[in-house]
C-alpha positions, -999 to 999 in steps of 0.1 A, spaced: 590 249 -356 571 274 -338 598 290 -320 634 281 -306 633 269 -266 663 267 -248 657 258 -212 682 250 -184 652 222 -171 650 243 -139 619 231 -118 585 250 -127 568 275 -100 538 256 -90 523 292 -105 534 313 -129 530 344 -123 527 366 -148 529 407 -155 510 417 -190 520 450 -204 504 469 -237 496 497 -247 468 484 -269 438 477 -248 426 447 -268 455 428 -272 463 434 -232 428 420 -226 426 394 -251 465 382 -236 449 382 -198 422 360 -207 445 338 -226 468 335 -198 446 331 -167 431 299 -190 460 282 -186 474 254 -160 497 273 -137 496 304 -147 485 336 -130 480 373 -143 486 393 -111 489 428 -132 475 444 -164 499 477 -172 490 505 -199 528 509 -204 560 494 -198 570 519 -172 536 510 -155 548 468 -156 576 480 -147 563 491 -113 540 463 -110 569 437 -113 583 456 -83 554 449 -65 542 417 -69 568 393 -70 562 384 -110 578 355 -129 573 367 -163 568 403 -175 551 402 -212 558 435 -229 542 443 -260 569 467 -276 557 498 -291 552 509 -324 577 539 -323 607 539 -301 620 509 -280 620 494 -244 653 488 -242 660 510 -210 627 491 -191 640 458 -204 674 463 -190 662 475 -158 643 448 -151 663 423 -163 689 443 -137 669 443 -110 661 403 -112 628 408 -110 615 389 -137 620 376 -170 607 394 -196 593 378 -227 590 405 -257 560 410 -278 559 425 -309 536 433 -342 559 429 -368 596 414 -374 627 435 -375 661 414 -368 676 448 -354 647 456 -328 652 418 -319 690 416 -314 686 450 -293 659 437 -266 679 404 -261 713 426 -257 692 445 -232 682 413 -214 652 399 -228 647 365 -222 623 355 -253 608 370 -285 573 368 -301 555 377 -329 515 387 -314 504 367 -346 513 335 -330 487 305 -322 478 308 -281 489 273 -274 530 289 -286 526 321 -266 518 295 -234 547 277 -246 568 310 -247 557 321 -211 563 283 -195 600 285 -205 608 315 -197 594 313 -166 623 277 -166 647 303 -172 652 292 -205 650 316 -232 623 315 -263 629 331 -299 601 333 -328 610 309 -354 615 340 -379 643 351 -358 659 320 -354 654 313 -394 681 348 -393 700 334 -367 708 302 -385 714 324 -414 744 339 -400 756 307 -388 755 291 -421 792 296 -428 821 288 -444 836 255 -431 869 275 -428 848 300 -408 831 276 -387 870 262 -376 880 297 -370 853 300 -345 860 265 -332 898 278 -323 884 310 -307 861 290 -283 893 270 -272 905 300 -259 881 304 -232 888 285 -197 865 263 -185 846 288 -162 842 309 -191 825 281 -213 801 285 -183 795 316 -180 791 317 -220 767 286 -219 743 304 -193 744 341 -213 733 315 -248 702 303 -227 694 339 -217 705 348 -181 716 377 -171 750 390 -153 732 385 -118 714 353 -128 748 341 -137 764 351 -107 741 333 -84 742 302 -103 777 300 -104 784 317 -67 801 347 -80 803 381 -77 784 403 -104 816 423 -111 834 386 -115 808 379 -142 813 412 -158 852 406 -158 841 373 -173 824 380 -200 851 412 -212 874 383 -212 851 360 -235 841 391 -257 879 398 -258 889 360 -268 860 354 -291 871 391 -309 835 399 -306 816 433 -300 794 423 -282 774 392 -260 746 387 -289 777 377 -311 794 353 -288 763 337 -284 763 329 -322 796 310 -320 785 296 -290 755 281 -313 779 281 -348 806 255 -331 783 233 -312 788 246 -275 753 251 -271 730 233 -292 696 244 -310 666 219 -297 634 218 -316 605 233 -297 596 215 -269 627 190 -267 637 200 -230 602 184 -218 604 152 -234 
């Protein structure tokens, strides 16, 4: 399985506009060439850094920002800035895998994570999934997440009891969170204010006894509130 793809099956834009940001010129050029050859994809800008990419996203209205994660430090503040602005959905690329780095990027608002070592067709599928307001997770991370979800039956039952505490609206919000939507996107989808969405998320975390939204998403998968789909299943 090349990755986890969760999609809300929205209508795809006629052309997916992409900004590519990576501090390595050869990687950046290779990504641009690959994407430019893909059907329905248009690379509207390249950037040497995440900060340059944020500026490009502000002026070019891209659908997806492909952000190469730096070897040292992180880009989480930039990811959060882009996610909060609603200018683009972020697909984070990394040379290597470290679970805490991925969790942090997802908490910041990234809609996808992919290793740079994956085949070209996987990158194209990931970009299209993220552009559809879905989420794409590299299989190495999915395996970790599945391991965390592989709990004793009693623990799973406890999670189910916690989920039953949620109101129907809170379940809707949790499902959208699990599909990678940020607060602003959830507000737009459910015709709510940003403040109301934040309140719902606070109630969800309290009722599920979670310290952050990522753990709440794990519970959503663990209990079957949101199902795992094999890559590509949403488009069959």
